[in-house]
C-alpha positions in Angstrom: 24.3 -6.3 -25.1 25.1 -2.9 -26.9 26.8 -0.4 -25.2 23.9 2.4 -25.8 22.0 0.1 -24.3 23.6 -0.8 -20.9 24.4 3.1 -20.4 20.3 3.6 -20.7 19.6 0.8 -18.6 22.6 2.6 -16.0 20.8 5.6 -16.8 17.2 4.5 -15.7 19.2 2.1 -12.9 21.0 5.7 -11.7 17.1 7.6 -12.5 15.5 4.8 -9.9 18.2 5.2 -7.1 17.9 8.6 -6.6 14.2 8.8 -6.1 14.6 6.6 -3.4 17.4 8.2 -1.6 15.2 10.9 -0.5 17.7 11.4 2.3 20.3 12.5 -0.3 23.0 10.5 1.7 24.1 7.9 -1.6 22.9 4.7 0.2 19.0 3.5 0.5 18.0 2.1 3.8 15.1 0.3 5.0 12.5 2.8 5.5 13.3 4.7 1.9 13.2 1.2 0.4 9.6 0.0 1.6 8.4 3.5 1.1 9.3 3.5 -2.2 6.9 0.1 -2.3 4.1 1.3 -0.5 4.2 4.5 -2.6 4.1 2.7 -5.8 0.1 1.3 -4.2 2.3 -1.9 -3.2 0.3 -4.4 -1.2 3.8 -6.1 -0.1 3.8 -6.7 3.6 7.1 -5.4 5.3 8.6 -8.7 5.7 8.2 -9.4 2.0 9.6 -5.8 1.4 12.7 -6.8 4.3 13.1 -10.2 2.4 13.9 -8.1 -0.9 16.2 -5.4 0.6 18.4 -8.2 2.0 18.3 -9.3 -1.3 20.0 -5.9 -2.7 21.8 -5.6 0.2 24.8 -7.7 -0.8 27.7 -7.1 1.4 24.9 -6.6 4.5 25.9 -3.5 5.6 21.9 -2.3 6.5 21.4 0.5 3.1 21.9 -0.4 -0.6 23.8 1.5 -2.7 24.1 2.4 -6.2 25.9 -0.6 -7.5 23.9 -2.7 -5.3 20.5 -1.6 -6.8 21.7 -2.0 -10.6 22.6 -5.5 -9.5 19.2 -5.8 -7.6 17.0 -4.1 -10.9 18.5 -5.9 -13.4 18.4 -9.0 -11.4 15.0 -8.9 -10.7 12.7 -6.3 -12.2 10.5 -5.2 -9.5 7.7 -3.1 -8.9 9.6 -0.1 -8.3 9.9 2.8 -11.1 11.2 5.6 -11.6 8.2 7.7 -12.4 
């Protein structure tokens, strides 16, 4: 992967993260994560969204930080966009 491609992926990740972090505390809690799915028109149930959240919350502290979000997005390419 070229440096410019990596930089673009990091920037896209940061954009998604910033959009989801609605209270701007530097982390995404479950409610913010859930709202992102539902705002995108997803019909996923809360249990399915919780499973996705738990997969992203690598350190299991109840929130997703920027690094965790980037890893999750790169691995799963979920239906959360920066639009």
